[in-house]
Every structure is written in structure tokens, then in C-alpha cells.
N, C-alpha and C positions, 0 to 999 in steps of 0.2 A: 651285826647280824650276818652271820656265816653258816652255811649248812655244807660242812666240807664232805666231799665225795672223793672216791677212788674209783678208777676206770680200768677194767681188766679185759684182754681180749683172749680169744681161744680160736684156734684154727683146726683142732682136731676133735670137736664135740664135748669139749670140757675136760679132757684128760690133763692138759697143761694149760697154764694161764700166763700171760704176760702182763706186767704193770705198765699201762700206757699213761695214766694221769693218777698222781697221788695229793692227798690233801696238802702237803708241804709247798706245792707249786704255787707260784704268784700268779695265779689265772683268775681272770674275771668271774668264771663260772662257779668259783668257790664261795661266792656270797649268795645269800638268799635261799629259800626253799625250791627244790627242784619240783617242776609240776608234771615234766614228761621228758622222755628221750626216746628217739627212734633212728635207726640206721636204715637206709634205703639199699645199701650196699656195704661192703666191706670198709670203705673209705668216707663215705658220705654219711652224715648224721646231723639231726637237729636236736637242740634242748630248749625247753621252755622252763621259766622259773617265775615265782610270785614276788615281786619286789616290795610287797605289803605297803606301797604308798611312799617308799622312801625314794624310789626313782619314778618320776612322773611319765617318763617316756616308755610306752610299750616296746618291747624287744624280744628277739629270739637269738639263739647262737646256731651257728653251722660249723661244721667240721669237715674238711675235705681230705684229712690225713688219717683217718680212722680214729680220731679223738684226742691225738696228741696235742694240737692247738686248736682254739675255737675263736671265731669271729662274731662279734656282736653284730647284729642287723636291727637298727631302729626301724620300728614300723610308723608309716604315716597315720595321722589322725584321721578319722572317718571325715568325709567331705562334709562341710557345714558346722563343724565344731571347732573349738579353740582348745589348744593344749596348754596346759599350765608347764611352764618351764622354769 
């Protein structure tokens, strides 16, 4: 279950683009369907995906280097619920 993505960056309104992340990387974000991505500034971004039940732990990813690397953040289960692991 992989939904490969490439990520490019531009600093001149789209005249030129730089390859930040390509599908050949061994990066955890390459698996599953992506459901959203937003950058709050040039360096910090968030990515969500749908693990389609394969991964029982809800999670998101954050980048602090413009999308070069991503860190998974596991989200806590709502209070009063049990998480299947």
C-alpha cells in the first residue's frame, strides 16, 4: 500500500522548482493515501494520510526543514476509549 509522492519547492512564484522529496526515498510518508498537506511557513508543514485500517494508531507528520524530512507524531486515543494495537 504505497501512494508515492514527489515534493517540489519554489521561491520565485513558480518560475523554477527544486526537488525536495522524490518517490525513491525511503520515507514513511510514501505509504498510504495522502489526505492533506499544509505549510504554515517555508519550513514547517503538516501531512495527513489514510492508513485504511492497516495502522491502528492515528498519526500525522510534521516537517521543520521545508519537507526534506518528516517526523511521525502518534496521536493519543480520545479519553475513555481503548486503542487496538
